[in-house]
N, C-alpha and C positions, 0 to 999 in steps of 0.2 A: 474522240482519244483511247486509247489503248494504254492501260499500264496500269500498275499496281503498286509499285514505289515511286517514291519520291522523285527517282532517276530518269525510273520510266516515262512518267507521266511528263517530267521535263522531254524529255527526248521526242515525245510525240508531242510536243506545242504547248505543255503548260505550264508554267512557269509562277514562283510563287511571288513573284511580282506582278503578275496579271491576278492574282485575285484581292481583293482588296472591299472598301465597305462595301460597291455598291455589288456584292455577286456573295451568293447565299446557295444554301444545300438543300435541296428534298430528300429528306429522308429521316424516316422517326425514328424517336429515341427521348429517353429522361429528358435531356437539352432541348428539346427542338420545340418551338410553339404554331397552335395551329393556323395552318395559312389560312382562310377561310374570315378569320379574326385580325388580322392583323393588320397594319399599314405596311406595304412594298414598294411604296411608291420611288422610295430611294434604290430596291434592288433593280437593276440593271440587266445582269449575267446570273443564272440559273446553272447551279452542277446538277446534274442527275447520276448517281453512282450504279452504274447496269453490271448483272451480273447476279448470280444464285444472290438470297439475302446473302449468307455468309459471307460469300466475296463480296459486296457493297460493304459488308461491316468493316473488313480485313481493311479494305481499302481505307475507308474512312482513321480506321485507327492506324495506319501505315501513315499517312498523312497529315501529322497535327496541322497543317496550316489550312488544311479545308478543314479539318475539324473545329476548328476555332472559327469559323465564318459564323455568321446566321445561320440557323437552321430550324427549318419548317417542316410539317407533317399535316395534315387532311385530314380536318377533326369530321367531316361528315364524306367519304369518299364515295363514289358508288359501287357498286358490287365486283369485282372482279371479273372479269368474262376470260379468264385464263385460267379455263378449270383442269387443262393437261399438266399442269405445278403446282405445287403445295407452298402456301405460305405460311408464314408462323403465326399469321393469326388472321379471320375474315377477313377484314378492314384494310387488307393490305391489298397494294395493285402490282401488275405490270409494269414494266421503264414507260413502255411504253403507252399504259392505259395512263400512268402517273403523269405524261408528259398530257395526252389529251387534256384532263383534268384541270394540272396548270395551267393551260394556256387558255379554257374554259372560262378556269375564273381570274385570272389578272386581266382576260380580255372578251367577257361576257360576250359580244357578237360573233366574236372569231367561230368560222364554221372549224370545230375538230371531227368531222363525218369522218374524211377519208383516214384517219388515224385508227377509230374506232372500225371502221370497214376493212382495214388490213390488217388489224388484228384477229377480227371475227378470221378475214381468210385463213389468219396463220394459223387458229384452233381448231378451223373447220379439217383442213389439210394437215395437220398433227393427229387429231380425230380419227380421219379416213387411215392412219397406218397404227392403229390398234387392231388388233381382231376384230369382230363383232362382239362375238361374245364376252368379251370384256370392255367395252362404249362403256357397257351403262354403268361402271364406275365412274364413271366422267359426264356429272351431272350441268347442263349450260343454264345459267341463269338468267332468269328476264332484265335487262339492264333497267335501272331504273331512272 
């Protein structure tokens, strides 16, 4: 869904009535709980806020009904491979990486490699657009 304000999200198909005790938000912050240590069996729907870190925080701020939902973060995330964008901290992930790790954590047997492969292809394509003399500024790290 695309939107920022409650009105835009409602027009996109997400109303506050859709959000209930079985919905949670994956977004780090002071009120969030470590996902790997939490009992998430009651969670049936997950919201992942996509955009720049600033935009995602703004979406959360503008939508108190989303901010009031149970909120989770990763205690031990893998290293981000999205080297062409800067995150506020080393342990933060892109939305695609967060979705893959969320799915892997909730469903350990689930194959999330297609998401990781698509993410690697995106990064490679973006790195290919950077002039060769500047590419060394963007170092890919080994996946954990």
